[in-house]
C-alpha positions in Angstrom: -72.3 10.3 21.7 -69.6 9.9 19.6 -71.9 11.4 16.6 -72.4 14.5 18.4 -68.6 15.1 19.5 -66.9 17.6 17.7 -64.1 16.4 15.4 -61.1 19.4 15.5 -60.0 20.2 11.9 -56.3 20.4 11.3 -55.2 24.0 10.6 -54.3 24.7 7.2 -50.7 24.7 6.6 -49.3 28.1 5.4 -48.9 28.6 1.5 -45.2 28.0 1.0 -42.9 30.3 -0.7 -42.7 30.0 -4.6 -39.2 28.1 -5.5 -38.1 31.0 -7.5 -38.7 33.4 -5.4 -36.7 31.4 -2.6 -33.9 31.0 -5.1 -33.8 34.2 -6.2 -33.4 35.6 -2.8 -30.3 33.2 -2.3 -28.8 34.3 -5.4 -29.2 37.8 -4.7 -27.8 37.4 -1.1 -24.8 35.2 -2.4 -24.2 38.1 -5.2 -23.9 40.6 -2.5 -20.9 39.5 -1.1 -19.0 38.8 -4.2 -19.7 42.2 -5.9 -18.3 43.9 -2.4 -15.5 41.2 -2.3 -14.5 42.5 -5.6 -15.1 46.0 -5.3 -12.7 46.1 -2.1 -10.4 43.8 -4.1 -10.0 46.3 -7.1 -9.9 49.1 -4.6 -6.8 47.6 -2.8 -5.5 46.7 -6.2 -5.2 50.4 -7.4 -4.2 51.3 -4.2 -0.9 49.0 -5.0 -0.8 49.2 -8.5 -0.8 52.9 -9.3 2.0 53.8 -7.7 4.1 51.0 -8.8 2.9 52.0 -12.7 3.3 55.2 -12.0 7.3 54.4 -10.9 7.9 52.6 -13.9 6.6 54.9 -16.2 9.0 57.4 -14.5 12.1 54.9 -15.5 11.3 54.3 -19.2 9.6 57.8 -20.8 11.8 60.7 -20.7 10.2 63.8 -21.9 11.6 64.8 -25.5 13.4 61.0 -25.6 10.6 58.5 -25.7 11.0 55.3 -24.3 14.4 54.1 -22.9 15.5 51.3 -20.5 18.8 52.5 -19.3 17.5 52.9 -15.9 17.4 48.8 -16.0 20.2 47.8 -18.2 22.9 50.4 -16.3 22.1 48.4 -13.1 24.4 45.9 -13.0 27.4 48.1 -14.1 26.5 50.5 -11.6 29.4 51.3 -9.2 28.6 49.2 -5.6 25.4 47.6 -6.5 26.7 44.0 -6.3 28.5 44.8 -3.2 25.6 46.4 -1.5 23.0 44.2 -2.6 25.4 41.0 -1.1 26.2 42.5 1.9 22.5 43.2 2.8 21.3 39.2 1.4 24.5 38.5 4.0 23.3 40.4 6.8 19.7 39.4 6.2 20.7 35.8 6.3 22.9 36.5 9.8 20.1 38.1 11.3 17.5 35.1 10.1 19.6 32.8 11.6 20.6 34.3 15.1 17.1 35.3 15.4 15.6 31.6 15.4 18.0 30.8 17.1 17.5 33.3 20.1 13.6 33.0 20.1 12.8 28.7 19.2 14.7 27.8 22.1 13.4 30.2 24.1 9.6 30.2 23.3 9.8 26.3 23.4 11.3 26.4 26.9 8.8 28.8 28.4 5.6 27.0 26.7 7.2 23.5 28.4 8.5 24.5 31.7 7.6 27.8 32.8 4.1 29.1 31.4 3.9 32.1 34.0 7.0 33.8 32.1 5.3 33.9 29.1 3.6 37.9 29.5 7.1 38.9 30.5 8.9 37.1 27.3 6.1 38.9 25.2 6.6 42.3 26.4 10.7 41.9 26.1 10.1 41.0 22.6 7.6 43.6 21.9 9.7 46.8 23.3 11.2 47.3 19.9 8.4 48.6 18.4 8.4 50.8 21.1 11.9 52.7 21.1 12.5 54.1 18.1 15.7 53.3 15.5 17.1 56.6 16.4 17.4 56.1 19.9 18.2 52.6 19.7 21.4 53.1 17.1 22.0 56.2 19.5 22.5 53.9 22.3 25.0 51.8 20.0 26.9 54.5 18.8 27.7 55.0 23.0 28.5 51.6 23.4 30.9 51.8 20.5 32.7 54.7 21.7 33.7 52.5 25.1 36.2 50.8 22.6 38.6 53.7 21.8 37.8 55.6 25.0 38.3 52.9 27.8 39.2 49.5 26.1 42.0 50.4 23.9 44.3 48.8 26.2 42.6 45.4 26.9 41.6 42.5 24.4 37.8 43.4 24.2 39.3 46.2 21.9 39.8 43.9 19.0 36.6 42.8 19.6 34.8 46.1 19.2 36.9 46.8 15.7 35.7 43.2 14.6 31.9 43.9 15.0 32.3 47.6 12.9 34.2 45.4 10.1 32.9 47.5 6.7 33.0 44.2 4.7 30.6 42.3 7.2 29.5 44.6 10.4 28.5 42.5 12.9 26.8 45.1 14.9 24.1 45.7 12.3 23.2 42.1 12.6 22.5 42.3 16.5 21.1 45.5 16.0 18.6 44.4 13.1 18.0 41.0 15.2 16.4 43.1 18.0 14.0 45.4 15.4 13.3 41.6 14.1 12.2 40.0 17.6 9.0 41.1 17.5 7.8 39.8 14.1 10.0 36.8 14.7 8.0 36.2 17.9 4.4 36.9 16.4 4.8 34.5 14.0 6.3 31.7 16.0 3.8 32.4 18.8 0.9 31.5 16.5 2.6 28.6 15.2 3.2 26.8 18.9 -0.6 27.9 19.7 -1.6 25.8 16.7 -0.1 22.6 18.2 0.3 20.9 21.1 3.8 21.3 22.4 3.9 19.5 25.7 1.9 16.5 24.2 4.4 16.1 21.3 7.7 16.6 23.4 6.3 13.9 26.2 5.7 11.3 23.3 9.2 11.9 21.8 11.0 11.6 25.1 9.1 8.5 26.0 10.7 6.9 23.2 13.9 7.5 23.9 14.6 11.1 22.3 16.9 14.0 23.4 15.9 17.3 24.0 17.9 18.6 20.9 16.4 15.3 18.6 13.0 16.4 19.9 13.5 20.1 19.1 15.0 19.5 15.5 12.7 16.5 14.2 9.7 16.6 16.2 9.0 20.9 17.0 10.5 22.5 13.8 8.8 20.5 11.4 5.6 21.5 13.0 6.8 25.2 12.6 7.8 25.5 8.8 5.2 27.5 7.8 5.8 30.0 10.9 9.5 29.8 10.8 9.3 30.7 6.7 7.1 33.9 7.6 9.5 34.8 10.3 12.3 34.6 7.8 10.4 36.4 5.2 9.2 39.3 7.3 13.4 39.7 9.0 14.3 39.6 5.3 12.2 42.5 4.4 13.0 44.4 7.2 16.7 44.0 6.3 16.2 45.0 2.8 14.6 48.0 3.5 16.1 49.1 6.6 18.4 52.8 6.6 18.2 55.0 9.8 20.7 52.3 11.8 22.9 51.6 8.9 23.3 55.2 7.3 23.6 56.5 11.0 26.6 53.9 11.7 28.6 54.9 8.6 27.9 51.3 6.6 26.3 51.0 3.0 24.2 48.1 2.7 21.3 48.2 -0.3 19.2 50.8 1.0 21.7 53.3 1.9 22.9 52.5 -1.7 19.7 53.2 -3.2 19.8 56.9 -1.2 23.1 57.5 -2.4 22.6 56.9 -6.3 19.3 58.8 -6.2 21.4 61.9 -5.5 23.1 61.5 -8.8 20.5 59.0 -10.9 16.9 59.5 -9.9 15.7 57.4 -12.6 17.8 54.5 -11.6 17.1 54.8 -8.4 13.5 54.3 -8.7 14.3 51.4 -11.1 16.5 50.0 -8.4 13.8 50.4 -5.8 11.1 48.6 -8.3 13.6 45.8 -8.6 14.2 45.2 -5.0 10.6 44.9 -4.5 10.1 42.5 -7.3 13.6 40.1 -5.3 11.4 40.8 -1.9 8.3 39.1 -3.7 9.8 36.3 -5.5 11.9 35.6 -2.0 8.4 35.5 -0.7 7.0 33.2 -3.2 10.1 31.0 -2.9 9.6 30.6 1.2 5.8 30.5 1.0 6.0 27.3 -1.4 9.0 25.9 0.7 6.7 26.2 3.9 3.8 24.6 1.8 5.5 21.7 0.3 7.4 20.8 3.5 4.6 21.2 5.4 2.7 18.8 2.7 5.1 16.2 2.6 5.4 15.8 6.4 1.4 15.6 6.9 0.8 11.8 7.0 -1.1 10.0 4.5 -4.6 9.0 5.5 -5.3 5.4 6.2 -6.4 3.1 3.1 -9.9 1.8 3.8 -10.1 -1.6 3.9 -12.1 -3.6 1.4 -15.1 -5.5 2.8 -14.3 -9.5 3.4 -15.9 -11.6 0.6 -14.5 -14.9 1.8 -17.1 -17.1 3.2 -17.0 -17.7 6.9 -15.9 -20.8 7.9 -18.3 -23.9 8.7 -18.9 -24.7 12.1 -17.6 -28.2 12.6 -20.0 -30.6 13.7 -18.8 -33.3 16.4 -20.4 -36.6 16.3 -20.6 -38.3 19.3 -20.6 -42.3 20.3 -24.0 -43.6 21.6 
């Protein structure tokens, strides 16, 4: 009977594709994203570099005279350049400090004690994106008029005069802080979402750390990249803001550039390029500082323990007396 039982023949395996064809298809699949990526980066580079190169050519080339760098050599000696630049940098530093002092404790407190208030805090911080700067400066002007109209005989009148000091207008710091809230909030919120804040705070509190110590030595070191990003965005906003400062009658760097452009067009374009380079340099400094600090704060990986080569101790033999 065994001789009469038919045996099933195994199905023949499908012929494998040639190795060269598989390797060629994979190489083409890898090459296509690289080609498209390079094309997109090239077009983006042209989009950003062509206007910059055109502006640079406009500043150094005068028809009928050839190349000249007078627009750049005369920047430092231009009237009001140093004062306006230092004023903008001081306003930027004060704005960064005030914005971080307002947002960091508030976001940490909301994340620890009142998570349900997070949507409300987000809406409040995002409102400056909805309110146009012209409406904001109109409200600020209306409030500043209360000083001579209603508060001239009160001690608050001196406060209204102090915040409008031309050497350092505090009112611009307050207005710029409001404008920078959306950018600072987004940067810090992304950083706080990346770490487990309740666990870190609870562990530090169990070790006996106070709340200020927890924020300064536990939370902030884990937010270095977010703090650097928020600081750079605020710096760029302050250096380029024109509407509020111009309508309030102050003369920071952006207002000075527009003022100079009426008499020295080439110098104003040269100063704009210089401010762009300064902003890029500060961005590199902040990004390097955040990256270096993050790498310094990261714990070193534990060293692999070498396997023990010592022989195991021999079992002691116990001889009993008979």
